[in-house]
ROVO-329757 format. One record per residue (C-alpha): x, y, z; residue number from 1. Coordinates in nm, 2 decimals. Layout:
BEGIN
<r <X; Y; Z>; NUM>
...
% end
This chain:
BEGIN
<r <-0.86; -0.66; 1.14>; 1>
<r <-0.80; -0.75; 1.54>; 2>
<r <-0.89; -0.46; 1.80>; 3>
<r <-0.78; -0.52; 2.19>; 4>
<r <-0.94; -0.24; 2.41>; 5>
<r <-0.89; -0.44; 2.70>; 6>
<r <-0.52; -0.44; 2.71>; 7>
<r <-0.48; -0.11; 2.52>; 8>
<r <-0.70; 0.23; 2.63>; 9>
<r <-0.90; 0.35; 2.31>; 10>
<r <-0.73; 0.69; 2.39>; 11>
<r <-0.43; 0.52; 2.21>; 12>
<r <-0.56; 0.47; 1.89>; 13>
<r <-0.54; 0.77; 1.64>; 14>
<r <-0.90; 0.68; 1.49>; 15>
<r <-1.23; 0.77; 1.67>; 16>
<r <-1.37; 0.50; 1.87>; 17>
<r <-1.71; 0.43; 2.02>; 18>
<r <-1.75; 0.09; 2.25>; 19>
<r <-2.08; 0.00; 2.30>; 20>
<r <-2.32; -0.27; 2.46>; 21>
<r <-2.65; -0.46; 2.34>; 22>
<r <-2.95; -0.37; 2.61>; 23>
<r <-3.30; -0.46; 2.54>; 24>
<r <-3.20; -0.48; 2.17>; 25>
<r <-3.08; -0.12; 2.20>; 26>
<r <-2.69; -0.10; 2.11>; 27>
<r <-2.60; 0.13; 2.39>; 28>
<r <-2.24; 0.36; 2.38>; 29>
<r <-2.09; 0.30; 2.66>; 30>
<r <-1.71; 0.51; 2.55>; 31>
<r <-1.54; 0.72; 2.29>; 32>
<r <-1.21; 0.82; 2.29>; 33>
<r <-1.07; 1.12; 2.25>; 34>
<r <-1.02; 1.10; 1.86>; 35>
<r <-1.39; 1.04; 1.84>; 36>
<r <-1.49; 1.39; 2.03>; 37>
<r <-1.22; 1.59; 1.85>; 38>
<r <-1.36; 1.47; 1.50>; 39>
<r <-1.72; 1.36; 1.57>; 40>
<r <-1.84; 1.56; 1.86>; 41>
<r <-1.99; 1.50; 2.18>; 42>
<r <-2.06; 1.14; 2.30>; 43>
<r <-2.41; 1.00; 2.14>; 44>
<r <-2.61; 0.76; 2.33>; 45>
<r <-2.68; 0.47; 2.11>; 46>
<r <-2.53; 0.35; 1.73>; 47>
<r <-2.83; 0.52; 1.56>; 48>
<r <-2.78; 0.86; 1.71>; 49>
<r <-2.39; 0.78; 1.56>; 50>
<r <-2.49; 0.75; 1.20>; 51>
<r <-2.78; 0.99; 1.23>; 52>
<r <-2.48; 1.22; 1.24>; 53>
<r <-2.40; 1.15; 0.92>; 54>
<r <-2.68; 1.21; 0.77>; 55>
<r <-2.78; 0.82; 0.81>; 56>
<r <-3.17; 0.84; 0.93>; 57>
<r <-3.21; 0.46; 0.82>; 58>
<r <-2.97; 0.30; 1.05>; 59>
<r <-3.04; -0.07; 0.96>; 60>
<r <-2.89; -0.07; 0.62>; 61>
<r <-2.55; 0.01; 0.74>; 62>
<r <-2.55; -0.12; 1.03>; 63>
<r <-2.64; -0.47; 0.89>; 64>
<r <-2.34; -0.43; 0.66>; 65>
<r <-2.10; -0.37; 0.98>; 66>
<r <-2.30; -0.69; 1.08>; 67>
<r <-2.15; -0.90; 0.82>; 68>
<r <-1.89; -0.82; 0.84>; 69>
<r <-1.84; -0.51; 0.58>; 70>
<r <-1.72; -0.19; 0.62>; 71>
<r <-1.91; 0.12; 0.50>; 72>
<r <-1.83; 0.44; 0.40>; 73>
<r <-1.99; 0.76; 0.56>; 74>
<r <-1.93; 1.14; 0.59>; 75>
<r <-2.05; 1.42; 0.78>; 76>
<r <-2.27; 1.69; 0.59>; 77>
<r <-2.03; 1.96; 0.44>; 78>
<r <-1.83; 1.83; 0.15>; 79>
<r <-1.51; 1.97; 0.27>; 80>
<r <-1.53; 1.74; 0.58>; 81>
<r <-1.35; 1.43; 0.61>; 82>
<r <-1.51; 1.09; 0.49>; 83>
<r <-1.46; 0.78; 0.72>; 84>
<r <-1.47; 0.41; 0.64>; 85>
<r <-1.61; 0.25; 0.98>; 86>
<r <-1.59; -0.10; 1.04>; 87>
<r <-1.71; -0.35; 1.35>; 88>
<r <-1.51; -0.52; 1.57>; 89>
<r <-1.73; -0.77; 1.81>; 90>
<r <-1.70; -0.90; 2.14>; 91>
<r <-1.89; -1.21; 2.09>; 92>
<r <-2.12; -1.09; 2.43>; 93>
<r <-2.30; -0.87; 2.26>; 94>
<r <-2.07; -0.58; 2.31>; 95>
<r <-1.80; -0.44; 2.04>; 96>
<r <-1.69; -0.07; 1.88>; 97>
<r <-1.70; 0.07; 1.60>; 98>
<r <-1.35; 0.20; 1.43>; 99>
<r <-1.36; 0.54; 1.23>; 100>
<r <-1.09; 0.54; 0.96>; 101>
<r <-1.03; 0.87; 0.83>; 102>
<r <-1.00; 0.82; 0.42>; 103>
<r <-0.70; 1.10; 0.30>; 104>
<r <-0.78; 1.34; 0.07>; 105>
<r <-0.72; 1.28; -0.28>; 106>
<r <-0.43; 1.50; -0.37>; 107>
<r <-0.27; 1.43; -0.02>; 108>
<r <0.13; 1.35; -0.14>; 109>
<r <0.15; 1.07; 0.14>; 110>
<r <-0.08; 0.89; 0.37>; 111>
<r <-0.08; 1.12; 0.70>; 112>
<r <0.13; 0.97; 1.01>; 113>
<r <-0.17; 0.93; 1.23>; 114>
<r <-0.33; 0.75; 0.94>; 115>
<r <0.01; 0.49; 0.88>; 116>
<r <-0.01; 0.47; 1.26>; 117>
<r <-0.39; 0.36; 1.27>; 118>
<r <-0.34; 0.09; 0.99>; 119>
<r <-0.02; -0.04; 1.19>; 120>
<r <-0.18; -0.07; 1.50>; 121>
<r <-0.50; -0.24; 1.35>; 122>
<r <-0.39; -0.45; 1.12>; 123>
<r <-0.06; -0.56; 1.20>; 124>
<r <-0.17; -0.70; 1.57>; 125>
<r <-0.40; -0.95; 1.43>; 126>
<r <-0.12; -1.16; 1.27>; 127>
<r <0.09; -1.09; 1.59>; 128>
<r <-0.12; -1.24; 1.81>; 129>
<r <-0.18; -1.54; 1.55>; 130>
<r <0.18; -1.57; 1.53>; 131>
<r <0.24; -1.62; 1.92>; 132>
<r <-0.09; -1.82; 1.97>; 133>
<r <0.07; -2.08; 1.72>; 134>
<r <0.46; -2.01; 1.86>; 135>
<r <0.30; -2.13; 2.22>; 136>
<r <0.13; -2.42; 2.05>; 137>
<r <0.44; -2.52; 1.84>; 138>
<r <0.65; -2.54; 2.16>; 139>
<r <0.44; -2.78; 2.32>; 140>
<r <0.32; -2.99; 2.08>; 141>
<r <0.64; -2.96; 1.84>; 142>
<r <0.35; -3.00; 1.54>; 143>
<r <0.48; -2.83; 1.17>; 144>
<r <0.14; -2.69; 1.11>; 145>
<r <0.21; -2.45; 1.40>; 146>
<r <0.56; -2.35; 1.26>; 147>
<r <0.38; -2.30; 0.92>; 148>
<r <0.12; -2.08; 1.11>; 149>
<r <0.42; -1.85; 1.26>; 150>
<r <0.54; -1.81; 0.89>; 151>
<r <0.27; -1.70; 0.73>; 152>
<r <0.19; -1.43; 1.02>; 153>
<r <0.51; -1.28; 0.97>; 154>
<r <0.48; -1.30; 0.55>; 155>
<r <0.18; -1.10; 0.65>; 156>
<r <0.37; -0.87; 0.87>; 157>
<r <0.58; -0.81; 0.59>; 158>
<r <0.33; -0.74; 0.34>; 159>
<r <0.18; -0.50; 0.55>; 160>
<r <0.53; -0.32; 0.65>; 161>
<r <0.57; -0.29; 0.29>; 162>
<r <0.28; -0.16; 0.21>; 163>
<r <0.28; 0.10; 0.46>; 164>
<r <0.63; 0.20; 0.35>; 165>
<r <0.53; 0.25; 0.02>; 166>
<r <0.22; 0.48; 0.03>; 167>
<r <0.45; 0.68; 0.33>; 168>
<r <0.74; 0.71; 0.11>; 169>
<r <0.55; 0.86; -0.21>; 170>
<r <0.70; 0.88; -0.57>; 171>
<r <1.08; 0.87; -0.43>; 172>
<r <1.05; 0.48; -0.45>; 173>
<r <0.99; 0.53; -0.82>; 174>
<r <1.31; 0.44; -1.06>; 175>
<r <1.11; 0.43; -1.42>; 176>
<r <1.46; 0.39; -1.59>; 177>
<r <1.40; -0.01; -1.72>; 178>
<r <1.25; -0.09; -2.04>; 179>
<r <1.02; -0.39; -1.88>; 180>
<r <0.82; -0.65; -2.08>; 181>
<r <0.41; -0.63; -1.89>; 182>
<r <0.38; -0.99; -2.00>; 183>
<r <0.73; -1.08; -1.78>; 184>
<r <0.59; -0.86; -1.52>; 185>
<r <0.27; -1.01; -1.47>; 186>
<r <0.41; -1.40; -1.50>; 187>
<r <0.65; -1.33; -1.20>; 188>
<r <0.42; -1.14; -1.01>; 189>
<r <0.16; -1.46; -1.03>; 190>
<r <0.44; -1.70; -0.93>; 191>
<r <0.46; -1.47; -0.62>; 192>
<r <0.12; -1.44; -0.52>; 193>
<r <-0.13; -1.78; -0.35>; 194>
<r <-0.31; -1.88; -0.66>; 195>
<r <-0.58; -2.10; -0.44>; 196>
<r <-0.79; -2.25; -0.71>; 197>
<r <-0.77; -1.96; -0.94>; 198>
<r <-0.61; -1.93; -1.29>; 199>
<r <-0.44; -1.70; -1.53>; 200>
<r <-0.43; -1.63; -1.90>; 201>
<r <-0.21; -1.41; -1.97>; 202>
<r <-0.20; -1.21; -2.35>; 203>
<r <0.08; -1.26; -2.59>; 204>
<r <0.01; -0.89; -2.76>; 205>
<r <0.10; -0.69; -2.42>; 206>
<r <0.31; -0.37; -2.42>; 207>
<r <0.67; -0.27; -2.30>; 208>
<r <0.76; 0.06; -2.09>; 209>
<r <0.97; 0.23; -1.94>; 210>
<r <0.89; 0.13; -1.59>; 211>
<r <1.02; 0.08; -1.24>; 212>
<r <1.01; -0.36; -1.27>; 213>
<r <0.98; -0.41; -0.89>; 214>
<r <0.71; -0.16; -0.81>; 215>
<r <0.51; -0.27; -1.16>; 216>
<r <0.55; -0.62; -1.02>; 217>
<r <0.38; -0.52; -0.67>; 218>
<r <0.05; -0.33; -0.90>; 219>
<r <0.02; -0.73; -1.07>; 220>
<r <0.04; -0.85; -0.75>; 221>
<r <-0.19; -0.62; -0.56>; 222>
<r <-0.45; -0.66; -0.83>; 223>
<r <-0.42; -1.08; -0.84>; 224>
<r <-0.46; -1.07; -0.47>; 225>
<r <-0.78; -0.83; -0.52>; 226>
<r <-0.92; -1.05; -0.76>; 227>
<r <-0.83; -1.37; -0.55>; 228>
<r <-0.97; -1.27; -0.22>; 229>
<r <-1.26; -1.10; -0.30>; 230>
<r <-1.36; -1.24; -0.66>; 231>
<r <-1.53; -1.56; -0.53>; 232>
<r <-1.61; -1.79; -0.24>; 233>
<r <-1.49; -2.15; -0.21>; 234>
<r <-1.91; -2.26; -0.38>; 235>
<r <-1.79; -2.08; -0.68>; 236>
<r <-1.66; -2.19; -1.05>; 237>
<r <-1.28; -2.13; -0.98>; 238>
<r <-1.19; -1.76; -1.04>; 239>
<r <-1.05; -1.70; -1.39>; 240>
<r <-0.85; -1.38; -1.39>; 241>
<r <-0.68; -1.27; -1.74>; 242>
<r <-0.43; -1.01; -1.84>; 243>
<r <-0.52; -0.86; -2.19>; 244>
<r <-0.37; -0.55; -2.42>; 245>
<r <-0.52; -0.24; -2.49>; 246>
<r <-0.29; -0.10; -2.76>; 247>
<r <-0.20; 0.17; -2.52>; 248>
<r <-0.21; -0.04; -2.21>; 249>
<r <-0.33; -0.33; -2.06>; 250>
<r <-0.57; -0.49; -1.84>; 251>
<r <-0.64; -0.70; -1.58>; 252>
<r <-0.99; -0.89; -1.49>; 253>
<r <-1.15; -1.19; -1.34>; 254>
<r <-1.48; -1.33; -1.32>; 255>
<r <-1.57; -1.25; -0.99>; 256>
<r <-1.82; -1.10; -0.85>; 257>
<r <-1.75; -0.74; -0.94>; 258>
<r <-1.74; -0.41; -0.80>; 259>
<r <-2.03; -0.22; -0.79>; 260>
<r <-2.02; 0.16; -0.94>; 261>
<r <-2.07; 0.32; -0.58>; 262>
<r <-1.79; 0.15; -0.46>; 263>
<r <-1.51; 0.18; -0.71>; 264>
<r <-1.38; 0.54; -0.63>; 265>
<r <-1.39; 0.42; -0.24>; 266>
<r <-1.19; 0.12; -0.32>; 267>
<r <-0.86; 0.30; -0.38>; 268>
<r <-0.86; 0.51; -0.05>; 269>
<r <-0.60; 0.37; 0.19>; 270>
<r <-0.83; 0.16; 0.47>; 271>
<r <-1.13; 0.08; 0.26>; 272>
<r <-1.16; -0.28; 0.23>; 273>
<r <-1.43; -0.58; 0.27>; 274>
<r <-1.20; -0.89; 0.34>; 275>
<r <-1.15; -1.01; 0.70>; 276>
<r <-0.77; -1.01; 0.64>; 277>
<r <-0.74; -0.68; 0.47>; 278>
<r <-0.53; -0.38; 0.49>; 279>
<r <-0.72; -0.17; 0.28>; 280>
<r <-0.39; -0.10; 0.15>; 281>
<r <-0.34; -0.31; -0.18>; 282>
<r <-0.56; -0.13; -0.43>; 283>
<r <-0.42; 0.23; -0.31>; 284>
<r <-0.09; 0.10; -0.34>; 285>
<r <-0.20; 0.04; -0.69>; 286>
<r <-0.32; 0.41; -0.75>; 287>
<r <-0.01; 0.57; -0.60>; 288>
<r <0.24; 0.32; -0.80>; 289>
<r <0.03; 0.40; -1.16>; 290>
<r <0.03; 0.79; -1.04>; 291>
<r <0.41; 0.79; -1.00>; 292>
<r <0.46; 0.64; -1.34>; 293>
<r <0.21; 0.91; -1.53>; 294>
<r <-0.03; 0.63; -1.64>; 295>
<r <-0.40; 0.61; -1.61>; 296>
<r <-0.58; 0.41; -1.40>; 297>
<r <-0.96; 0.29; -1.45>; 298>
<r <-1.21; 0.03; -1.28>; 299>
<r <-1.49; -0.11; -1.45>; 300>
<r <-1.70; -0.42; -1.52>; 301>
<r <-1.51; -0.76; -1.71>; 302>
<r <-1.76; -0.86; -1.98>; 303>
<r <-1.84; -1.19; -1.74>; 304>
<r <-1.95; -0.91; -1.44>; 305>
<r <-1.62; -0.92; -1.27>; 306>
<r <-1.41; -0.60; -1.20>; 307>
<r <-1.13; -0.49; -1.47>; 308>
<r <-0.90; -0.26; -1.40>; 309>
<r <-0.78; -0.08; -1.68>; 310>
<r <-0.39; 0.13; -1.69>; 311>
<r <-0.30; 0.29; -1.98>; 312>
<r <0.09; 0.39; -2.05>; 313>
<r <0.24; 0.66; -2.13>; 314>
<r <0.57; 0.60; -2.38>; 315>
<r <0.46; 0.21; -2.43>; 316>
<r <0.58; 0.03; -2.74>; 317>
<r <0.42; -0.26; -2.90>; 318>
% end
C-alpha cells in the first residue's frame, strides 16, 4: 500500500489516519484526519496512547508487528463497535502514518462505498506510481524490461478493479446455471496464475457442481494466489498445492506456513492482508462467491502445517 500524504491531504482519505514523527525514541502524533476524530475521538499525543484506546496496554508487541510490515486487528471496548485493520506506512525519515481500515460487518450485503473508495485510493495508487516511473524510464532508455513492468502494473490494476467490483456488486454477479467439472476449473485457474516455483496436484475424484464457472475459477485463482503469496519465501522448499476431494466438496491445501487459529476469521475480511502487494480482497471474494452459491467454507490446517480451505457444495454429483 502506498499513501502519498504530501500530495493528497489526509482529510481526503475516508479511513482514519494518524501521522507521526519519532522524537527521542517516542513516536509523537503530528496530525489526524477528520475520519479519525469522527470514529476514534480526539487526537492522541503518542502512538502508544492510540493503542491504549483499543485496550492494548502492551504497546510493544503490536507496534513491532507493524514495524515488520504486518497488519494488526484492533477493536474498541464495546462489542457493537467496529473492528479495524491497522497498517503502517513508513516514510524512511523516522516519520510515517497509521491507516485504520474499518472491517465491514459480516452480515453486510456489499462493501460500503467508503470502504471501496478506501481500497481504491490506497491500493490502486501503488501500481499507478510504478507504471508512471517505468514509463518515464522506457521513454528514456527504450529497454523492454520497463515496458514489461508497465504491463505488469496494468494487470495488477485490472485485478484490483475486478475484485472491488465483485465485492461491491454482491450476489447479482453469480449465474449458477452450468454443470461444471471442479477439476477442469481448477486446472484452468492454475494456468492463469503466476506460479513461481510452486507445484500443484489435482485429484481425479473431484465432484461436479452446478455453478457459475467464471466465479468458481476466481475462487481457485484467489486461493492459489493466496497460497503463493503467503505460503513460503525464497529460502523454503518449493510450495506444494493440492486440490483434493471431500466427497461433498473439495479442498485446497498448501505446504506453506499456515494461518494461526486467531487469524482465521480475520483473513476473510475485506482489507486484511499481510502481503506488501496485497489488497486484502482475495479471500473476502472467495467467501462472497462461496456464500452466493450456497456453499460452505471452512479454514483449517493441512496435514503438513499449511493452510487448508474446505468448500462443501450443495447439489454435487460424484
